C-alpha positions in Angstrom: 0.3 33.8 -24.1 0.5 36.1 -21.2 -0.4 39.1 -23.2 -3.4 37.4 -24.9 -4.7 36.2 -21.6 -4.4 39.8 -20.2 -6.2 41.2 -23.3 -9.0 38.6 -23.0 -9.5 39.5 -19.4 -9.5 43.3 -20.1 -11.9 43.0 -23.0 -14.4 40.7 -21.1 -17.7 42.5 -20.5 -16.9 45.3 -22.9 -17.9 45.9 -26.5 -14.3 46.2 -27.5 -12.5 44.7 -30.5 -8.8 44.8 -31.4 -7.9 44.6 -35.0 -4.4 44.2 -36.3 -2.9 44.8 -39.8 0.6 43.4 -39.9 2.8 44.5 -42.8 5.9 42.3 -43.2 9.0 43.8 -44.8 11.7 41.3 -45.6 14.4 43.9 -46.2 15.4 43.8 -42.5 16.8 40.3 -43.0 20.6 40.3 -43.2 22.4 39.7 -46.5 22.7 36.0 -45.5 18.9 35.7 -45.4 19.0 34.9 -41.7 16.9 36.7 -39.2 19.0 37.7 -36.1 18.3 35.5 -33.1 16.9 38.3 -31.0 13.9 38.7 -33.4 11.0 36.4 -33.9 10.4 35.1 -37.4 7.6 36.8 -39.4 5.5 33.7 -38.9 6.1 33.7 -35.2 5.2 37.4 -35.0 2.0 36.9 -37.0 1.0 33.9 -34.8 1.5 36.0 -31.6 -0.6 38.9 -33.0 -3.3 36.6 -34.2 -3.6 35.0 -30.7 -3.9 38.5 -29.2 -6.5 39.6 -31.7 -8.6 36.4 -31.2 -8.5 37.1 -27.4 -9.9 40.6 -28.1 -12.6 39.4 -30.6 -10.9 41.3 -33.4 -9.8 40.6 -36.9 -6.2 39.8 -38.1 -4.8 40.8 -41.5 -1.2 40.0 -42.6 0.2 41.2 -45.8 3.6 42.2 -47.3 5.3 43.2 -50.5 4.4 39.8 -52.0 0.7 40.2 -51.3 -1.8 39.0 -48.7 -0.6 36.1 -46.5 -3.7 35.9 -44.3 -6.9 37.8 -43.7 -9.8 37.0 -41.4 -12.1 39.0 -43.7 -11.0 37.2 -46.9 -11.3 33.9 -45.1 -14.8 34.7 -44.1 -15.8 35.9 -47.6 -14.3 32.7 -49.2 -16.2 30.6 -46.6 -19.5 32.4 -47.5 -18.9 31.9 -51.2 -18.2 28.2 -50.7 -21.4 27.8 -48.7 -23.4 29.6 -51.5 -21.8 27.3 -54.1 -22.7 24.2 -52.1 -26.3 25.4 -51.7 -26.6 26.2 -55.4 -25.4 22.7 -56.3 -28.1 21.1 -54.1 
């Protein structure tokens, strides 16, 4: 929260955007499948980056070996397609 507040303050008044592409590799997880306590989970890491990106008016993309987990661009495109579908039904 502190970092995103700082980023929001620094970006205020400037035409600056911070975009993040997070690639998650699950190979770093131990053989037991447990992430060591000193690390954040992949979901916690993505959440922190997304908060920072939103503070900087940027876009967030999260993908890994399994595919795309989340993408602001894809979410926007799907939203536009749903709007177009709704208008075409009217």
